[in-house]
N, C-alpha and C positions, 0 to 999 in steps of 0.2 A: 243878840249879842250879850255875853255876860259882862257884868261890871268888873268882878275880880275873879281871875282864874289862878290856879296854883299848879306848877310842875315841879316835882321834887325828885331827888336822887343823890347818890353819893358822888357821881361824876369823877370816878377814880380810875382814869382821868376822863375829862369831858371829850367827847368825839362828834363827828359830824352827824351821827344818828341823833344824839342829844340835841344838837343845834337845829336839826330838821324838825324835831318834835317841839322845840321851843318856838321856833318861827311859825309853825303850823298853828300851835296853841294861841300865839299872840294875835292871829287874825280872827280869833273867836271872842276876844274880850277886850275891854277898854283898858285893863291893866292886868299884866301877867306878873306873878311873883314866882320866880325861880328860886327854890329853896335847897340849899346844899345841906344834906343831913351829914353830920360828922361825929363819929366816935373816935377820939384821938388814939386810944389804945388800940382799937380795931384797925384804924388806918395804919398805924405803925406796924402792926403785925402782918397785915396784908402785903404792904410794900416790901417788907423784909422777906416774906415767903417768896415773892416773885422776883427778888434780887434787884429791886429798883430803889432809888432814893425816896425818902418820905415825901409824899405829895400832900402838903398841909392844906387846910381849908383856905387859908389866905391865898395860896397859889391858884387853887381851883376857882376862887371868887375873882381873882385878877383875870384869869383866862376867859372865863364866861363874860365877865364885864367888858373886856376888851372887844369881844366878838359882837356884842349888842349895844356898844356905847352910843351909836347914832339912832337907837330905837327907844326913846324915852319912856314909852308905855310899858317897858319890861324892866324890872328891878330884880336884883340879885340879893338874897339874904341867907343867913346861916342858921341852922338848927343844931344847937349842941346836944348830942345824944350820949355824951360820955357817962352820965349818971342814970341813963335809961336801960332797963333790962334788955338784953339781946333779943332781936326778932326771933320768933313771932310774939314773944312776951312784950310787955311795956306799951301796948298800944294806947291805953288810957292816958298815961303821962305824955306820950309823944303827941297825941291829939291835942292835949291842953297846950303844950308848948307850941305846936304848929299854929293854933289860934293866936297866941301871944306874938309869934314871929310875924305873922301876916298882919295882924292889928286891924283887920277889916272883915266883915262877913265874906265867907268864901262861897262863891256861886257854883264853882266847878273845879274839879281836879282832872288833870289830863295825865293819863298814865299809859305806859306801854307794856304793862304786865297784867295778865288776868288775875293773878293771885291777890292783888291789892283791892279789887273791885268791891267785894262783899264787905271787907272789913272797913273800908273807907265809908261805905254807905251806912254802916252800923254806927260809926263814931261821928259822922258828919251827915246826919240824916237830911239836913237842909241843902246839901250840896249835891250836884250832879257829878257823875263820874264818866268821863269820856275815855274810851279805849282807842289807843292810836297805834296802828301798825305793829301789832304784837309779834308778827312773824319777821319783822325787820326786812321787809322785801326791798326797800331802797338802799338802805345801808345795813348789809348783813354782818354786823359787827357788834361786840359787847366790850365794855371796859375790861373784863377778864381776858378776853382775847388779846386786846392790846397789851396789857401788862405781861402777858405770857410771851409776846413776841413783838416788841416795840417797832423795830425797823421794818418787819415784813408788813406791818399794818400802818406804816407811816402815813399814807394818804388818808387815813381815817381820823388822824389826830388833828385837833383844832390848830390852826396856824399859831395862835397865841400861845399854845402849849408846846410847840415844837423845839424852841430854844432849850427848854428843860431837858428833853430827851435826846437831843442831838448828841452825837459823839464829838469830843472836843480834843483836837491834836495840837499840841504846842510844838513848834519848830524852834530849837534853840542852838546856840553856839556862838563863838566869838566872831570877830570881824573876818570878812572875806572867806566864809566857808560855805556860801551857797544857800543860806537860809531863805532869803527872799525869793530867789528863783525857784527853789524846791517848794515853797509854800504856794506860790502861784500855779506852778505845774500841777500840784496834787489838786488844788481847788478846781482847776479847769478839767482835769481828768475825771473827777467825781462829780462835776456839774453842781458845784456848790459855791458857797461864799468863803471869803478869807479876810483876815484883818492884817494890814501892813504894819510895819514898825514905825511908830510915831517918831521916835527919837532920831531916826535917819534924816528927817526933813525939818526938825525943830529949829536948829541953828539957822537954816536958810529962811525959815518963815518968820522967826521971832527975834533973832539976834543978828540980822544983817550978815549972816554967814560967818560970824566971828565966834569961834568956839572957845576963845579965851575969857569970855565974859559970862559964862554959865554962873547961876546962883543956885542955892538950895531949892529955892522956890520954883525955878525952872524944872528941876527933875521931879518935884511933886506934881507940877502941871503935866509934865510928859506922862507920868503914871496915870493921872486922872484922864487925860485925853485918850490914852491907850485903852483904859478900862471901858470908857464910853464907846470907843470905836469897835471894840471887841463885842460889846452888847448888840450894836447895830448889825454887825456881821452875822451874829447868831440868829437875828430875827429873820433872816432869809435863807438859813442853812437848809440843805437838803441832805438829811440824815447825819452829815458829819460837817464840821467846820474846822478851818485850819488857821492857826494864829502864829504870826511871825513875831516871836519874842513875847515877854511879859514883863512885870514889874521887877522881877529878879534881875533881868538884864539891865533895866534902868538903874537899879541899885548898884549893880556892878560898874556902870559908867559913873555914877555919883562917887564911888570910891576912887575911880581913875582920875577924874577931873577935880574933885573937891577934896580928895584925901580922906574922906569918911563915907560911911553909909548914911542913908537918909531915912529917919524914923517915919516921915509922912509916906514915903514911897513904899516902905515895908508894909504899911496897912493894906496895900493893894495886893500883896503876895498871898496867893491861896492855892495850894496844890490840889484841893478838892474840886477846883473848877475844871480840871482837865483829866481826861481818861488815859492819855499817853503823852509822853515827852520824848520826841526824837531829837537826840543831841548829836550835833554834827561836829566831827573832828576837824581841826585845821590842817589837814593833810592834802589839800588841793592848792593850786597855785595862788599866790597873794595877787590881788587885783587892786591896784591903787585907784581911788576915785576922787582924791582931793580932800576927803573927810577922814579916811581911815588912818589909824595910827599903828604902831607896834608891828610892823611887817617882818621883822627878823624872826626866822624860824624857831629859834630856841625861846624867844619871848612869847611867840604865839602859843607854844606848848604850855608854858608856865601859866599864862592867862587863861587858857582853856581849862586847865585843871583847876584854877581858882573859881571860874564861873561854875563849873560842874560841882565843885564842893559846896558852893552857895545853894545851888538847887537841892543838893542832898540835905543840907542844914535846914532848909525850909520845908521838908517833908516829901519831896518829889521822888525819893530814891527808888521806891517800888514801881514808879511809872516811867523811869528813864530807860530808854534803849539807845545805846551809843552806836552811831553809823559813821563809817569811814569809806575810804576808796574814792575812785573817780566819780565824776557826776553821774555818769551812767549806772554805776553800781549803787550810788545813793539813791537814785530814783527807784530803781528796781526793788531794793530792800525796803524803801519807805511804802511803796505800793503793796508789798507782801504784808507789812505790819498793819496798814489801814485795812486791807482786805480781811485780815484775821480779826481786827477789832469789830468790823461791821457783821461779820458772819459767825464769829466765835469759833472759827476752824483754823487750826494752825497749818499753814501750807507745808 
């Protein structure tokens, strides 16, 4: 058994093939150092070319660390390649920096690519080089394959990384327009997770069901709890996750109840978190539930426009698709839009 082994790569993104190699290598040494090689400029360029958000080294380290957090003999470190000449040049500087990052004599390198073998042997003559499954027989996938078609290769992506890649659909609209029901129906149809509207139950759980005693801090708490609940929903998402409202809606209610918007709530508003916003019109029957206000038709229309304008003001305009009609029509249209989002094909 080796004392110190090294497994390195860009992990852009990390996948089950990487994890298989990490675990396999970890059985052959007392300490395995997983080294993430990162050139920030290259990373930005690669992600932009493949049409995906930038995957920073911090995210990659988080994802791998989460996967091996109960395996203390495996550690994850980062090697900054930003000032190192592009491969195949720069090996001397890269090798020197690798020694610094590991900080201990390296007994073995574990690699999955034949092209690294001779070069590593030349720059690390004291270290053995072990080749592992170069034909990728167990997990026939590469990070390039995943970047080119994220959803088709979903089952290869590490669980910790999936929230980053899942499509995120926000369902919005004013009271009694079917948001909650539609959110649940879509999540069940797509066999995935969803996040419910926290504000709907807040007065019941924290105010003794008395909606006349809201404070500004209550609305900021709603936004925070909603944010955390959304994150938990994302952790178990299957390609797509559905969200019943967001902090924009909380700010809208702050304006209704308190007479002003809430600066703390607005810190949670982020249009970049969502891929699509399905905005439901208030053209279905008003259903009183003991909490809802403003059931008059004219007022419903005015408030709906106010909320829609708030979303536009917060940068959602390019992601908004307005849906009206009866419940069946709404469901059918929503399914079409989600299918389009998942396949990239317009029905």
